[in-house]
LODREN-186542 format. One record per residue (C-alpha): x, y, z; residue in three letters; residue number from 1. Coordinates in Angstrom, 2 decimals. Layout:
BEGIN
<<X Y Z> ALA NUM> ...
***
This chain:
BEGIN
<<-0.38 -0.21 -0.15> MET 1> <<1.41 3.22 -0.75> THR 2> <<0.73 6.84 1.19> GLY 3> <<0.80 5.20 4.82> GLN 4> <<3.07 7.44 7.14> VAL 5> <<4.73 4.94 9.67> ASN 6> <<4.96 5.86 13.40> ARG 7> <<7.02 3.02 14.86> PRO 8> <<7.01 3.57 18.56> LEU 9> <<11.29 4.19 19.56> ALA 10> <<12.67 2.78 22.10> ARG 11> <<12.60 5.47 24.76> PRO 12> <<8.85 4.56 24.53> PHE 13> <<10.03 1.04 26.21> PHE 14> <<12.33 2.49 28.79> ASP 15> <<9.66 3.53 31.45> ARG 16> <<7.78 1.43 33.93> ASP 17> <<6.03 -1.84 32.67> ALA 18> <<2.75 -0.54 33.91> GLU 19> <<3.12 3.43 32.29> GLN 20> <<4.09 1.31 29.13> VAL 21> <<1.40 -1.47 29.56> ALA 22> <<-0.84 1.30 29.62> LEU 23> <<0.50 3.86 26.96> ASP 24> <<0.30 0.74 24.46> LEU 25> <<-3.61 0.35 24.65> LEU 26> <<-4.72 1.85 21.14> GLY 27> <<-1.52 1.59 19.46> LYS 28> <<-1.26 -0.94 16.02> VAL 29> <<0.85 -3.94 16.24> ILE 30> <<2.34 -4.75 12.36> ARG 31> <<3.92 -7.61 11.02> HIS 32> <<5.46 -8.34 7.65> ARG 33> <<4.18 -11.74 6.08> VAL 34> <<5.44 -11.78 2.98> GLY 35> <<4.19 -8.95 0.98> ASP 36> <<1.23 -7.88 3.46> LEU 37> <<1.30 -6.36 6.42> TRP 38> <<-1.19 -7.82 9.18> LEU 39> <<-1.93 -5.48 12.01> SER 40> <<-3.88 -5.12 14.71> ALA 41> <<-4.90 -2.50 17.43> ARG 42> <<-3.86 -3.27 21.24> ILE 43> <<-6.70 -3.48 22.86> ILE 44> <<-5.54 -5.52 26.41> GLU 45> <<-2.39 -5.63 27.91> THR 46> <<-0.79 -6.87 31.22> GLU 47> <<2.22 -5.17 32.87> ALA 48> <<4.82 -7.88 34.91> TYR 49> <<7.44 -7.19 36.88> LYS 50> <<10.72 -8.50 37.93> LEU 51> <<9.85 -9.12 42.21> GLU 52> <<6.48 -9.69 40.95> ASP 53> <<5.24 -13.56 41.79> ARG 54> <<3.28 -13.84 38.77> GLY 55> <<6.10 -12.98 36.49> SER 56> <<8.49 -15.47 34.56> HIS 57> <<11.52 -13.14 35.39> ALA 58> <<10.77 -14.09 39.05> SER 59> <<12.02 -17.23 38.31> LEU 60> <<15.35 -16.44 37.53> GLY 61> <<16.74 -15.91 34.01> GLU 62> <<17.66 -18.42 31.66> THR 63> <<18.38 -18.77 27.86> PRO 64> <<14.67 -18.88 27.25> SER 65> <<13.94 -15.96 29.69> ARG 66> <<16.81 -13.82 28.71> ARG 67> <<14.91 -11.47 26.65> ALA 68> <<13.31 -10.14 30.06> LEU 69> <<16.93 -9.55 30.99> PHE 70> <<17.98 -7.29 28.05> MET 71> <<16.77 -3.33 26.97> GLU 72> <<13.39 -2.14 26.96> GLY 73> <<11.35 -3.11 23.93> GLY 74> <<13.28 -6.56 23.16> THR 75> <<10.44 -9.14 21.92> ILE 76> <<10.13 -12.02 24.72> TYR 77> <<7.87 -14.87 23.09> MET 78> <<7.07 -18.01 24.81> TYR 79> <<4.32 -20.68 24.44> TYR 80> <<1.21 -20.62 26.59> ALA 81> <<-1.33 -23.34 26.10> ARG 82> <<0.12 -24.43 22.78> GLY 83> <<0.16 -21.22 21.32> GLY 84> <<2.79 -18.39 20.54> ASP 85> <<2.64 -15.37 23.11> SER 86> <<3.96 -11.88 22.56> LEU 87> <<5.79 -9.47 25.04> ASN 88> <<7.54 -6.44 25.08> LEU 89> <<10.46 -5.80 27.59> GLY 90> <<10.10 -2.36 29.49> ALA 91> <<12.55 -0.55 31.91> ALA 92> <<15.02 -2.48 34.16> GLY 93> <<15.41 -6.54 34.37> PRO 94> <<12.68 -8.61 33.93> GLY 95> <<10.02 -5.75 33.45> ASN 96> <<7.50 -6.57 30.45> ALA 97> <<4.01 -5.81 29.16> VAL 98> <<1.85 -8.97 27.85> LEU 99> <<0.21 -7.86 24.48> ILE 100> <<-3.03 -9.99 25.86> LYS 101> <<-5.43 -9.03 23.03> SER 102> <<-6.16 -7.06 19.58> GLY 103> <<-8.36 -5.75 17.26> PHE 104> <<-7.90 -6.43 13.60> PRO 105> <<-7.41 -3.18 11.53> VAL 106> <<-7.92 -2.42 8.25> THR 107> <<-6.42 0.73 6.87> ASP 108> <<-4.18 2.10 3.71> GLN 109> <<-1.16 -0.05 4.94> MET 110> <<-3.28 -3.26 5.84> SER 111> <<-5.91 -3.56 3.33> GLY 112> <<-8.56 -6.30 2.52> PRO 113> <<-6.00 -8.63 0.98> GLN 114> <<-4.09 -8.32 4.56> SER 115> <<-7.55 -9.04 6.58> LEU 116> <<-7.93 -12.05 4.66> ALA 117> <<-4.75 -13.47 5.34> ARG 118> <<-5.39 -12.99 8.99> MET 119> <<-8.64 -15.04 8.65> LEU 120> <<-6.63 -17.84 7.03> GLU 121> <<-4.00 -17.87 9.70> LEU 122> <<-6.53 -17.99 12.26> ASN 123> <<-9.60 -20.12 11.34> PRO 124> <<-12.39 -20.54 13.83> ALA 125> <<-12.67 -24.56 15.31> ALA 126> <<-14.90 -26.02 12.23> GLY 127> <<-12.16 -24.37 10.04> GLY 128> <<-14.26 -21.98 8.87> GLY 129> <<-13.76 -17.95 9.17> PRO 130> <<-13.75 -17.13 12.79> ARG 131> <<-15.56 -13.64 13.67> PRO 132> <<-13.41 -10.95 13.00> LEU 133> <<-14.04 -9.80 17.33> GLU 134> <<-12.84 -13.10 18.08> LYS 135> <<-9.73 -12.93 15.97> LEU 136> <<-7.23 -11.28 18.08> CYS 137> <<-8.99 -12.37 21.28> SER 138> <<-6.60 -13.59 23.57> GLY 139> <<-2.53 -13.68 23.73> GLN 140> <<-2.10 -16.97 21.36> THR 141> <<-5.14 -16.01 19.04> LEU 142> <<-3.25 -12.47 18.55> LEU 143> <<-0.21 -13.83 17.61> CYS 144> <<-1.68 -16.63 15.43> ARG 145> <<-3.70 -13.98 13.09> ALA 146> <<-0.56 -11.80 12.98> LEU 147> <<1.46 -14.32 12.17> GLY 148> <<3.71 -14.40 15.02> LEU 149> <<6.10 -17.26 15.99> ARG 150> <<8.29 -18.30 19.31> VAL 151> <<11.31 -19.02 17.03> PRO 152> <<11.36 -16.40 14.67> GLU 153> <<10.75 -13.48 16.98> TRP 154> <<11.98 -14.12 20.78> ASN 155> <<15.20 -12.17 21.82> CYS 156> <<14.81 -10.13 19.37> ARG 157> <<14.15 -6.36 18.47> GLN 158> <<11.50 -4.64 16.60> LEU 159> <<12.26 -3.90 13.23> ASP 160> <<10.41 -1.38 11.44> PRO 161> <<10.93 -3.24 8.36> GLY 162> <<9.28 -6.43 9.40> ARG 163> <<7.32 -5.99 13.00> LEU 164> <<6.71 -2.33 15.16> PHE 165> <<4.47 -1.17 16.90> VAL 166> <<2.45 1.92 15.14> ASP 167> <<0.96 4.84 16.69> ASP 168> <<-1.80 5.97 14.46> ASP 169> <<-3.37 8.92 16.34> GLY 170> <<-6.16 6.79 17.95> TYR 171> <<-6.75 7.19 22.47> ARG 172> <<-8.96 5.29 24.17> PRO 173> <<-11.34 7.76 25.92> GLU 174> <<-11.33 5.47 28.91> ARG 175> <<-9.53 2.71 30.34> ILE 176> <<-10.26 -0.75 32.62> LEU 177> <<-7.77 -1.50 35.28> ARG 178> <<-8.37 -4.51 36.74> THR 179> <<-6.63 -8.12 37.79> THR 180> <<-4.41 -9.96 35.65> ARG 181> <<-5.87 -13.83 34.39> LEU 182> <<-4.58 -17.12 35.13> GLY 183> <<-2.13 -16.05 38.10> ILE 184> <<-2.37 -19.10 39.97> PRO 185> <<-2.91 -18.55 43.86> PRO 186> <<-0.20 -17.11 46.10> GLY 187> <<1.93 -15.37 43.27> ARG 188> <<0.48 -12.26 43.54> ASP 189> <<-2.79 -12.60 41.96> GLU 190> <<-4.14 -9.30 43.48> HIS 191> <<-1.96 -7.11 41.51> LEU 192> <<-3.83 -4.66 39.19> PRO 193> <<-1.74 -4.89 36.32> TYR 194> <<-4.36 -5.64 33.58> ARG 195> <<-5.35 -3.12 31.29> TYR 196> <<-8.71 -3.13 28.62> VAL 197> <<-9.54 -0.44 26.40> ASP 198> <<-13.23 0.16 27.50> ALA 199> <<-14.66 0.57 24.15> ALA 200> <<-13.33 -2.78 23.40> TYR 201> <<-13.73 -4.28 26.62> ALA 202> <<-16.22 -7.26 25.52> ARG 203> <<-13.74 -8.09 22.86> PHE 204> <<-10.86 -9.29 25.08> CYS 205> <<-9.90 -12.31 26.50> THR 206> <<-12.44 -11.99 29.13> ARG 207> <<-14.77 -9.03 29.67> ASN 208> <<-13.99 -7.41 32.91> PRO 209> <<-17.69 -5.56 32.46> LEU 210> <<-19.87 -8.64 33.00> GLY 211> <<-22.80 -8.99 34.84> ARG 212> <<-20.94 -9.87 37.96> THR 213> <<-18.54 -7.56 37.73> ARG 214> <<-18.90 -4.47 40.27> VAL 215> <<-16.95 -1.30 39.56> GLU 216> <<-14.72 -0.40 42.62> GLY 217> <<-14.56 -4.04 43.67> GLU 218> <<-13.51 -5.87 40.49> HIS 219> <<-12.53 -2.71 38.08> TYR 220> <<-11.71 0.75 38.41> HIS 221> <<-12.05 3.17 35.23> PHE 222> <<-9.36 5.27 34.26> LEU 223> <<-9.48 8.57 32.05> VAL 224> <<-7.68 7.44 28.38> GLY 225> <<-4.11 7.98 27.68> ASN 226> 
***
């Protein structure tokens, strides 16, 4: 596509506290080049992790597979979760990172209908048919599958404007939800409110924090958009 102005986030964006990076990544667009197509998804859900946080991989210590967590901000850390690939981006300080939890497919001047069709091919529904758009990137492994992101190719790598980058296209969430993270075992700091969701896309994220049994002030808090 021509005419698209790329605004890749520079490294200083990531050289900040993991919570602030997780908050500010909401609304940004991940773009991954697959062949001659750019596959794109808007980030609608993130989770922050810190070295001292017992729910983080970094708290278990540095290993070859977790080395990316101890590298400079913006370093890509990918791992396998429930048989699928998951994407994290490093923040400032050893062991601090942000999990890209969910996205929503983007079609624009850079990622047109052919890009969306490719994402649908990469991430079909369980029966083999097309997955609904609102569920295409609804979860960390579905997001990576739809974007064609794989652990062997990207773990411990740096973002690359020619292949994989996070784009600021000017969108800003009006309201943001802050709540506890998902899948943290009891006793592993599961109470920490390190999960952030763009309220406008809450029903499309991994689990809707605005469900009927959820109470504002008890289960989640609203923040002003970034």
